[in-house]
Backbone as a chain_set.jsonl record, in Angstrom:
{"seq": "MMLQTERLVLRNWQESDVDHYLVLAGDVGYHCFSRPGRFLVHTAEEAHARVRERILLFDQRKLGKFPIFLRDTGEFIGTCGMEPFDLDGHSEVELGYRLCLKFWGKGYAQEAASAILNYGFGDLKLAKIMAFVLSQNKASVKILERLGFQYLRDFVHADLYHRLYEFPWH", "coords": {"N": [[5.906, 9.517, 11.391], [7.761, 6.599, 11.392], [8.762, 3.485, 10.293], [10.828, 0.676, 10.744], [12.302, -2.166, 9.305], [14.122, -5.245, 8.98], [15.303, -4.847, 6.451], [14.135, -2.566, 5.388], [12.804, 0.828, 5.322], [9.992, 2.597, 6.202], [8.028, 5.476, 5.896], [6.04, 8.442, 6.606], [4.691, 10.467, 3.934], [6.447, 13.251, 2.468], [6.84, 16.703, 1.51], [9.036, 16.796, -0.146], [8.983, 14.458, -1.6], [8.033, 14.334, -4.205], [9.477, 13.58, -6.524], [9.799, 10.855, -5.997], [7.16, 9.999, -6.175], [6.737, 10.482, -8.875], [8.441, 8.554, -9.962], [7.036, 6.222, -9.282], [4.687, 6.681, -10.782], [5.586, 6.293, -13.332], [6.314, 3.647, -13.488], [6.012, 0.363, -14.642], [5.487, -1.856, -13.027], [4.16, -0.779, -10.877], [1.717, -0.098, -11.934], [0.689, -2.419, -12.907], [-1.357, -4.135, -11.857], [-3.757, -2.642, -11.773], [-6.565, -0.549, -12.681], [-6.242, 0.884, -15.894], [-4.542, 3.961, -15.958], [-5.279, 4.748, -13.401], [-3.436, 5.542, -11.379], [-1.908, 7.349, -12.669], [0.135, 10.147, -13.336], [1.088, 13.177, -14.954], [2.663, 15.397, -14.662], [4.958, 17.254, -12.559], [3.498, 18.916, -10.928], [1.01, 17.622, -10.738], [1.872, 15.301, -9.44], [2.768, 16.45, -7.073], [0.337, 17.314, -6.01], [-0.857, 14.828, -5.47], [0.929, 13.845, -3.545], [0.484, 15.756, -1.55], [-2.195, 15.104, -0.902], [-1.745, 12.649, 0.325], [-0.166, 13.385, 2.51], [-2.032, 14.917, 3.921], [-3.987, 12.949, 4.506], [-2.506, 11.346, 6.254], [-2.031, 13.224, 8.315], [-4.653, 13.645, 9.207], [-5.716, 11.059, 9.782], [-3.699, 9.281, 10.386], [-3.087, 7.417, 8.498], [-2.11, 5.911, 5.356], [-0.532, 5.133, 2.181], [2.581, 4.484, 2.43], [5.844, 5.711, 1.481], [8.474, 3.437, 0.642], [11.766, 2.581, 1.477], [15.007, 1.192, 0.815], [16.939, 0.084, 3.494], [19.751, -0.084, 3.524], [20.704, 1.384, 1.296], [19.013, 3.538, 0.867], [17.449, 3.686, -1.336], [14.458, 4.299, -3.121], [11.64, 2.186, -3.301], [8.908, 1.649, -3.574], [5.488, 1.588, -2.366], [3.651, 1.102, 0.702], [0.99, 0.496, 2.9], [-1.921, 1.645, 4.701], [-5.236, 2.518, 3.843], [-8.356, 4.285, 4.032], [-11.426, 2.823, 2.896], [-14.585, 2.326, 1.263], [-16.817, -0.223, 1.972], [-19.534, -1.858, 1.079], [-21.112, 0.221, 2.154], [-19.906, 0.655, 4.593], [-17.213, 2.055, 6.428], [-13.961, 1.002, 6.029], [-10.579, -0.167, 6.678], [-7.91, -0.59, 4.545], [-5.212, -2.644, 3.672], [-2.455, -2.178, 1.564], [-0.013, -2.546, -1.056], [2.472, -1.597, -3.366], [5.037, -2.175, -5.512], [7.91, -1.003, -7.286], [8.76, -2.497, -10.375], [11.365, -3.704, -10.596], [11.881, -4.518, -8.042], [10.312, -6.61, -7.349], [9.604, -9.913, -6.105], [11.485, -10.263, -4.092], [10.762, -10.409, -1.486], [10.159, -8.034, -0.237], [7.588, -6.799, -0.22], [6.024, -8.4, 1.511], [7.518, -8.097, 3.859], [7.297, -5.322, 4.331], [4.486, -5.107, 4.528], [3.99, -6.636, 6.815], [5.167, -5.014, 8.794], [3.447, -2.834, 8.59], [1.021, -3.996, 9.39], [1.625, -4.465, 12.098], [1.878, -1.799, 12.933], [-0.755, -0.883, 12.428], [-2.379, -2.525, 14.117], [-1.062, -2.25, 16.548], [-0.123, 0.587, 17.098], [-2.326, 2.086, 16.066], [-4.496, 0.72, 17.029], [-6.442, -0.8, 15.636], [-9.298, -2.857, 14.955], [-9.605, -4.65, 12.917], [-8.152, -5.351, 9.726], [-8.52, -4.92, 6.327], [-7.944, -6.357, 3.056], [-7.502, -6.402, -0.476], [-7.283, -8.01, -3.642], [-6.487, -8.563, -7.058], [-7.457, -11.595, -8.587], [-5.704, -12.721, -10.439], [-3.259, -11.829, -9.634], [-1.165, -13.583, -8.444], [1.118, -13.651, -6.778], [0.602, -11.667, -4.824], [-1.703, -12.726, -3.667], [-0.583, -14.973, -2.416], [1.134, -13.675, -0.6], [-0.704, -12.302, 1.106], [-2.041, -14.505, 2.215], [0.086, -15.825, 3.504], [0.67, -13.92, 5.427], [-1.503, -14.187, 7.071], [-4.049, -13.351, 6.458], [-7.554, -13.836, 5.9], [-9.554, -15.23, 3.422], [-12.541, -13.79, 2.278], [-14.578, -13.216, 0.266], [-15.397, -12.671, -3.217], [-15.442, -9.446, -4.786], [-16.443, -6.321, -6.335], [-14.239, -3.79, -7.097], [-13.155, -0.61, -8.035], [-14.152, -1.06, -10.569], [-13.291, -3.633, -11.183], [-13.074, -7.178, -10.605], [-12.167, -8.377, -7.463], [-10.421, -10.311, -4.973], [-11.47, -10.443, -1.68], [-10.084, -9.94, 1.5], [-9.633, -10.447, 5.038], [-8.067, -9.467, 8.052], [-8.454, -10.179, 11.177], [-7.945, -8.741, 14.383], [-6.852, -10.541, 17.121]], "CA": [[5.876, 8.081, 11.566], [8.805, 5.863, 10.683], [8.853, 2.072, 10.646], [12.014, 0.033, 10.187], [12.384, -3.623, 9.351], [15.504, -5.678, 8.751], [15.847, -4.315, 5.198], [13.332, -1.469, 4.851], [12.324, 1.963, 6.095], [8.728, 3.172, 5.726], [7.738, 6.711, 6.617], [4.977, 9.212, 5.978], [5.087, 11.289, 2.788], [6.934, 14.61, 2.705], [6.787, 17.558, 0.319], [10.2, 16.503, -0.993], [8.814, 13.136, -2.221], [7.412, 14.434, -5.53], [10.244, 12.75, -7.468], [9.475, 9.45, -5.722], [5.84, 9.732, -6.747], [6.91, 10.429, -10.328], [9.016, 7.238, -10.255], [5.908, 5.275, -9.241], [3.757, 6.95, -11.871], [6.16, 5.819, -14.578], [6.797, 2.268, -13.372], [5.032, -0.629, -15.085], [5.135, -2.71, -11.896], [3.215, -0.071, -10.031], [0.425, -0.043, -12.621], [0.406, -3.731, -13.488], [-2.6, -4.743, -11.39], [-4.773, -1.625, -11.504], [-7.261, -0.045, -13.854], [-5.354, 1.794, -16.629], [-4.617, 5.382, -15.66], [-5.731, 5.017, -12.03], [-2.407, 6.215, -10.586], [-1.079, 8.084, -13.602], [0.312, 11.601, -13.293], [1.891, 13.603, -16.1], [3.53, 16.529, -14.341], [5.386, 17.385, -11.168], [2.402, 19.548, -10.2], [0.046, 16.557, -10.422], [2.503, 14.45, -8.42], [2.766, 17.214, -5.828], [-1.037, 17.264, -5.491], [-1.063, 13.481, -4.9], [1.716, 13.791, -2.307], [-0.235, 16.577, -0.562], [-3.336, 14.303, -0.456], [-1.229, 11.614, 1.23], [0.243, 14.067, 3.74], [-3.265, 15.284, 4.605], [-4.578, 11.719, 5.046], [-1.739, 10.968, 7.441], [-2.284, 14.211, 9.369], [-6.018, 13.491, 9.709], [-6.101, 9.713, 10.244], [-2.48, 8.479, 10.607], [-3.111, 6.369, 7.486], [-1.552, 6.236, 4.051], [0.371, 4.184, 1.522], [3.816, 5.184, 2.715], [7.001, 5.352, 0.658], [9.379, 2.42, 1.186], [13.161, 2.755, 1.071], [15.948, 0.182, 1.286], [17.724, 0.601, 4.63], [21.19, 0.0, 3.24], [21.068, 2.346, 0.248], [18.077, 4.651, 0.812], [16.742, 3.679, -2.621], [13.006, 4.229, -3.08], [11.24, 0.962, -4.001], [7.464, 1.521, -3.744], [4.656, 2.051, -1.255], [2.888, 0.127, 1.48], [0.306, 1.124, 4.017], [-3.35, 1.43, 4.865], [-6.088, 3.639, 3.48], [-9.78, 4.005, 4.213], [-12.24, 2.571, 1.709], [-15.975, 2.004, 1.55], [-17.215, -1.586, 1.635], [-20.956, -2.075, 1.352], [-21.626, 1.295, 2.991], [-19.159, 0.752, 5.847], [-15.83, 2.507, 6.279], [-12.975, -0.004, 6.42], [-9.179, 0.177, 6.431], [-7.367, -1.561, 3.596], [-3.76, -2.767, 3.5], [-2.053, -2.294, 0.164], [1.4, -2.329, -1.367], [2.833, -1.592, -4.776], [6.479, -1.997, -5.652], [8.47, -0.856, -8.624], [8.95, -3.832, -10.937], [12.678, -4.321, -10.354], [11.967, -4.975, -6.657], [9.409, -7.745, -7.151], [10.176, -11.24, -5.889], [12.573, -10.225, -3.116], [10.188, -10.469, -0.146], [9.973, -6.702, 0.334], [6.175, -6.501, 0.006], [5.593, -9.081, 2.728], [8.219, -7.473, 4.984], [6.671, -4.019, 4.565], [3.106, -5.333, 4.965], [4.045, -7.102, 8.197], [5.415, -3.829, 9.621], [2.221, -2.032, 8.569], [0.05, -4.669, 10.259], [2.015, -4.162, 13.479], [1.532, -0.395, 13.148], [-2.21, -0.774, 12.462], [-2.956, -3.149, 15.303], [-0.382, -1.74, 17.733], [-0.212, 2.034, 17.287], [-3.649, 2.617, 15.745], [-5.505, -0.062, 17.776], [-7.52, -1.228, 14.746], [-9.894, -4.155, 15.281], [-9.38, -5.514, 11.759], [-7.598, -4.716, 8.535], [-8.952, -5.603, 5.12], [-7.064, -6.29, 1.89], [-8.108, -6.982, -1.668], [-6.287, -8.278, -4.673], [-6.985, -9.234, -8.261], [-7.134, -13.023, -8.473], [-4.561, -13.072, -11.284], [-2.037, -11.406, -8.965], [-0.89, -14.769, -7.616], [2.128, -13.345, -5.756], [-0.041, -10.953, -3.728], [-2.576, -13.682, -2.983], [0.292, -15.752, -1.519], [1.605, -12.804, 0.486], [-1.791, -12.099, 2.06], [-2.3, -15.754, 2.929], [1.215, -16.064, 4.412], [0.556, -12.981, 6.542], [-2.597, -14.611, 7.939], [-5.346, -12.847, 6.019], [-8.553, -14.854, 5.598], [-10.381, -14.913, 2.263], [-13.963, -13.652, 2.583], [-15.419, -13.352, -0.921], [-15.042, -11.813, -4.339], [-16.252, -8.238, -4.871], [-16.007, -5.395, -7.368], [-13.593, -2.548, -6.647], [-12.579, 0.124, -9.176], [-14.684, -1.716, -11.777], [-12.617, -4.916, -11.415], [-13.313, -8.186, -9.575], [-11.06, -8.596, -6.541], [-10.601, -11.207, -3.833], [-11.49, -9.658, -0.447], [-9.494, -10.623, 2.652], [-9.712, -9.767, 6.324], [-7.152, -9.88, 9.114], [-9.017, -9.698, 12.439], [-7.039, -8.764, 15.523], [-7.36, -11.506, 18.13]], "C": [[7.017, 7.487, 10.768], [8.829, 4.438, 11.216], [10.117, 1.512, 10.002], [11.892, -1.476, 10.347], [13.854, -3.983, 9.141], [16.113, -5.004, 7.523], [15.212, -3.019, 4.723], [13.094, -0.353, 5.858], [11.045, 2.454, 5.42], [8.477, 4.42, 6.549], [6.605, 7.445, 5.914], [5.557, 10.083, 4.856], [5.522, 12.675, 3.24], [6.865, 15.382, 1.398], [7.91, 17.226, -0.666], [10.088, 15.173, -1.743], [8.169, 13.176, -3.603], [8.154, 13.572, -6.541], [9.982, 11.265, -7.248], [8.113, 9.093, -6.313], [5.922, 9.644, -8.27], [7.539, 9.11, -10.769], [7.905, 6.194, -10.289], [5.014, 5.428, -10.464], [4.276, 6.431, -13.201], [6.573, 4.361, -14.577], [5.703, 1.263, -13.72], [4.595, -1.545, -13.941], [4.101, -2.088, -10.992], [1.808, -0.087, -10.621], [-0.11, -1.406, -13.048], [-0.955, -4.293, -13.095], [-3.628, -3.693, -10.97], [-5.425, -1.195, -12.81], [-6.348, 0.954, -14.57], [-5.612, 3.263, -16.285], [-4.958, 5.732, -14.233], [-4.713, 5.826, -11.227], [-1.518, 7.12, -11.436], [-1.046, 9.578, -13.292], [1.243, 11.962, -14.434], [2.896, 14.683, -15.758], [3.932, 16.492, -12.871], [4.277, 18.024, -10.327], [1.339, 18.52, -9.812], [0.597, 15.638, -9.342], [2.494, 15.158, -7.067], [1.371, 17.197, -5.199], [-1.325, 15.91, -4.851], [-0.298, 13.327, -3.584], [1.014, 14.583, -1.213], [-1.458, 15.821, -0.028], [-2.891, 13.261, 0.562], [-0.77, 12.208, 2.552], [-0.994, 14.412, 4.568], [-3.942, 14.06, 5.23], [-3.827, 11.281, 6.301], [-2.015, 11.924, 8.59], [-3.651, 14.005, 10.009], [-6.272, 12.148, 10.377], [-4.929, 8.804, 10.588], [-2.425, 7.275, 9.665], [-2.414, 6.855, 6.224], [-0.794, 5.061, 3.481], [1.73, 4.877, 1.517], [4.941, 4.796, 1.759], [7.9, 4.368, 1.41], [10.768, 2.67, 0.608], [13.986, 1.578, 1.574], [16.791, 0.795, 2.4], [19.176, 0.838, 4.264], [21.552, 1.124, 2.287], [20.181, 3.586, 0.217], [17.277, 4.702, -0.479], [15.242, 3.507, -2.401], [12.546, 3.02, -3.888], [9.737, 0.822, -4.22], [6.719, 2.074, -2.556], [3.978, 0.885, -0.55], [2.216, 0.875, 2.619], [-1.165, 0.783, 4.04], [-4.084, 2.707, 4.491], [-7.531, 3.284, 3.773], [-10.43, 3.683, 2.874], [-13.629, 2.153, 2.152], [-16.273, 0.58, 1.079], [-18.663, -1.768, 2.057], [-21.518, -1.038, 2.323], [-20.948, 1.446, 4.338], [-17.736, 1.215, 5.556], [-14.89, 1.443, 6.844], [-11.578, 0.558, 6.19], [-8.569, -0.962, 5.633], [-5.846, -1.484, 3.564], [-3.464, -2.884, 2.01], [-0.577, -2.015, 0.005], [1.567, -2.382, -2.87], [4.314, -1.292, -4.853], [6.843, -1.747, -7.101], [8.923, -2.238, -9.092], [10.288, -4.47, -10.586], [12.848, -4.824, -8.92], [10.994, -6.106, -6.343], [10.222, -9.009, -6.857], [11.307, -11.294, -4.88], [12.077, -10.277, -1.663], [9.929, -9.116, 0.496], [8.503, -6.395, 0.645], [5.685, -7.149, 1.294], [6.24, -8.458, 3.961], [7.582, -6.128, 5.345], [5.256, -4.191, 5.108], [3.056, -5.805, 6.418], [4.278, -5.931, 9.157], [4.162, -2.957, 9.698], [1.133, -2.679, 9.424], [0.36, -4.389, 11.733], [1.652, -2.725, 13.847], [0.005, -0.244, 13.3], [-2.819, -1.343, 13.729], [-2.343, -2.603, 16.588], [-0.648, -0.262, 17.972], [-1.633, 2.57, 17.089], [-4.786, 1.867, 16.428], [-6.696, -0.454, 16.91], [-8.022, -2.607, 15.149], [-9.699, -5.155, 14.139], [-8.797, -4.681, 10.636], [-8.002, -5.57, 7.346], [-7.843, -5.522, 4.069], [-7.837, -6.864, 0.715], [-7.081, -7.024, -2.77], [-6.99, -8.887, -5.885], [-6.558, -10.694, -8.212], [-5.94, -13.423, -9.326], [-3.227, -12.622, -10.686], [-1.656, -12.477, -7.936], [0.113, -14.479, -6.502], [1.496, -12.628, -4.569], [-1.019, -11.842, -2.971], [-1.745, -14.492, -1.987], [0.776, -14.92, -0.341], [0.518, -12.638, 1.536], [-2.051, -13.358, 2.871], [-1.163, -16.094, 3.897], [1.158, -15.136, 5.626], [-0.558, -13.356, 7.514], [-3.948, -14.039, 7.588], [-6.256, -14.015, 5.651], [-9.415, -14.376, 4.433], [-11.844, -14.856, 2.685], [-14.846, -13.934, 1.374], [-14.824, -12.524, -2.048], [-15.959, -10.594, -4.311], [-15.672, -7.329, -5.956], [-15.458, -4.134, -6.718], [-12.935, -1.904, -7.862], [-12.927, -0.579, -10.496], [-14.009, -3.041, -12.113], [-12.966, -5.88, -10.273], [-12.031, -8.422, -8.78], [-11.431, -9.696, -5.552], [-10.491, -10.354, -2.568], [-10.998, -10.517, 0.714], [-9.668, -9.773, 3.898], [-8.664, -10.344, 7.265], [-7.732, -9.338, 10.416], [-7.96, -9.762, 13.542], [-7.644, -9.632, 16.614], [-7.163, -10.98, 19.523]], "O": [[7.217, 7.831, 9.603], [8.905, 4.21, 12.423], [10.437, 1.834, 8.857], [11.444, -1.984, 11.375], [14.718, -3.107, 9.128], [17.286, -4.63, 7.534], [15.687, -2.421, 3.758], [13.17, -0.554, 7.07], [11.023, 2.696, 4.213], [8.688, 4.423, 7.762], [6.248, 7.122, 4.781], [6.749, 10.389, 4.838], [5.043, 13.203, 4.244], [6.835, 14.795, 0.316], [7.742, 17.362, -1.878], [11.019, 14.799, -2.457], [7.792, 12.125, -4.122], [7.515, 12.892, -7.345], [9.947, 10.495, -8.208], [7.938, 8.016, -6.882], [5.245, 8.816, -8.881], [7.207, 8.597, -11.838], [7.838, 5.379, -11.209], [4.633, 4.446, -11.1], [3.488, 6.157, -14.106], [7.127, 3.879, -15.565], [4.606, 1.306, -13.162], [3.439, -1.966, -13.9], [3.266, -2.781, -10.41], [0.822, -0.09, -9.883], [-1.249, -1.514, -13.501], [-1.639, -4.876, -13.936], [-4.288, -3.836, -9.94], [-4.904, -1.445, -13.897], [-5.735, 1.794, -13.912], [-6.747, 3.736, -16.318], [-4.932, 6.909, -13.873], [-5.101, 6.712, -10.466], [-0.488, 7.601, -10.964], [-2.079, 10.189, -13.02], [2.085, 11.16, -14.838], [3.877, 14.871, -16.478], [3.327, 15.795, -12.057], [4.133, 17.707, -9.146], [0.827, 18.543, -8.692], [-0.13, 15.24, -8.432], [2.242, 14.533, -6.037], [1.245, 17.077, -3.981], [-1.967, 15.846, -3.803], [-0.812, 12.749, -2.625], [0.952, 14.134, -0.068], [-1.738, 15.881, 1.169], [-3.584, 13.02, 1.55], [-0.965, 11.6, 3.605], [-1.0, 14.219, 5.784], [-4.419, 14.13, 6.363], [-4.442, 10.891, 7.293], [-2.213, 11.486, 9.723], [-3.798, 14.17, 11.219], [-6.949, 12.077, 11.402], [-5.135, 7.675, 11.034], [-1.811, 6.254, 9.974], [-2.162, 8.047, 6.05], [-0.454, 4.114, 4.192], [1.987, 5.752, 0.69], [4.979, 3.663, 1.281], [8.067, 4.45, 2.627], [10.927, 2.933, -0.584], [13.701, 1.026, 2.636], [17.299, 1.907, 2.256], [19.764, 1.848, 4.651], [22.597, 1.755, 2.446], [20.551, 4.589, -0.395], [16.515, 5.643, -0.703], [14.811, 2.678, -1.6], [12.988, 2.827, -5.02], [9.318, -0.047, -4.985], [7.234, 2.917, -1.822], [3.763, -0.177, -1.134], [2.803, 1.773, 3.223], [-1.601, -0.222, 3.48], [-3.632, 3.816, 4.774], [-7.896, 2.108, 3.765], [-10.027, 4.213, 1.838], [-13.825, 1.687, 3.274], [-16.011, 0.229, -0.071], [-18.974, -1.824, 3.246], [-22.304, -1.373, 3.209], [-21.362, 2.276, 5.147], [-17.133, 0.816, 4.56], [-15.017, 1.038, 7.999], [-11.412, 1.618, 5.587], [-8.691, -2.133, 5.99], [-5.266, -0.405, 3.443], [-4.149, -3.609, 1.288], [0.035, -1.334, 0.827], [0.874, -3.132, -3.557], [4.787, -0.284, -4.327], [6.172, -2.218, -8.02], [9.409, -3.044, -8.299], [10.339, -5.667, -10.305], [13.841, -5.482, -8.609], [10.869, -6.513, -5.188], [11.363, -9.154, -7.297], [12.025, -12.292, -4.824], [12.873, -10.199, -0.727], [9.52, -9.053, 1.655], [8.21, -5.79, 1.676], [4.997, -6.505, 2.086], [5.588, -8.305, 4.994], [7.358, -5.835, 6.52], [4.866, -3.498, 6.048], [2.164, -5.405, 7.167], [3.653, -5.866, 10.215], [3.853, -2.404, 10.753], [0.397, -1.974, 10.114], [-0.545, -4.108, 12.518], [1.171, -2.468, 14.95], [-0.461, 0.448, 14.205], [-3.679, -0.714, 14.346], [-3.027, -2.502, 17.606], [-1.321, 0.104, 18.936], [-2.09, 3.413, 17.86], [-5.927, 2.33, 16.409], [-7.834, -0.445, 17.38], [-7.249, -3.434, 15.633], [-9.636, -6.362, 14.37], [-8.937, -3.458, 10.608], [-7.844, -6.79, 7.359], [-6.921, -4.714, 4.186], [-8.717, -7.707, 0.889], [-6.156, -6.215, -2.835], [-7.961, -9.63, -5.748], [-5.425, -10.999, -7.839], [-5.228, -14.366, -8.981], [-2.171, -13.002, -11.191], [-1.808, -12.29, -6.729], [-0.024, -15.004, -5.397], [1.814, -12.943, -3.422], [-1.148, -11.719, -1.753], [-2.157, -14.677, -0.842], [0.822, -15.406, 0.789], [0.777, -12.81, 2.727], [-2.259, -13.286, 4.082], [-1.416, -16.595, 4.992], [1.553, -15.523, 6.726], [-0.563, -12.896, 8.656], [-4.907, -14.217, 8.34], [-5.798, -15.045, 5.156], [-9.94, -13.263, 4.451], [-12.334, -15.757, 3.365], [-15.745, -14.774, 1.431], [-13.868, -11.774, -1.851], [-17.106, -10.681, -3.874], [-14.556, -7.542, -6.431], [-16.121, -3.497, -5.9], [-12.24, -2.573, -8.627], [-12.104, -0.674, -11.406], [-14.148, -3.526, -13.236], [-13.133, -5.463, -9.127], [-10.96, -8.639, -9.346], [-12.609, -9.973, -5.326], [-9.517, -9.62, -2.404], [-11.429, -11.657, 0.893], [-9.828, -8.554, 3.829], [-8.407, -11.548, 7.274], [-7.533, -8.167, 10.737], [-7.184, -10.714, 13.622], [-8.808, -9.469, 16.98], [-7.526, -11.647, 20.492]]}, "num_chains": 1, "name": "protein.A"}
């Protein structure tokens, strides 16, 4: 799978992406709005295991938080995609994105998320896509609302209160 936007390329994970995962694991922007240690890896072997999990998820369900690269330079900037999650005993699909700190505020997250929504509703024929965000992450709240997500309620995910959003396909 490869998606291209005006400025970005998103694709499924490959075995050769261990170094990209290590970049994420060490970036403060990637960890800023998550429970401490949630995405932390210490070794290339741990990163390789996480990459393998992502490859397997894509192979099984065509889902994942895919690596994002700048089209012009090929520089790795973060991840964006969809993953399954359990909500009140029901399996849902959640949109998420995390960028390395130096790429915040440039519109990349919204651009990548828009491409992922098109992939989810177009290629995967999903009926709806969920998203959740910590309320203090004001930039992500704005992105979700600009994309057309509708706020549903607050809920607890990963031991933290999040705002839950839904994007129903019309």
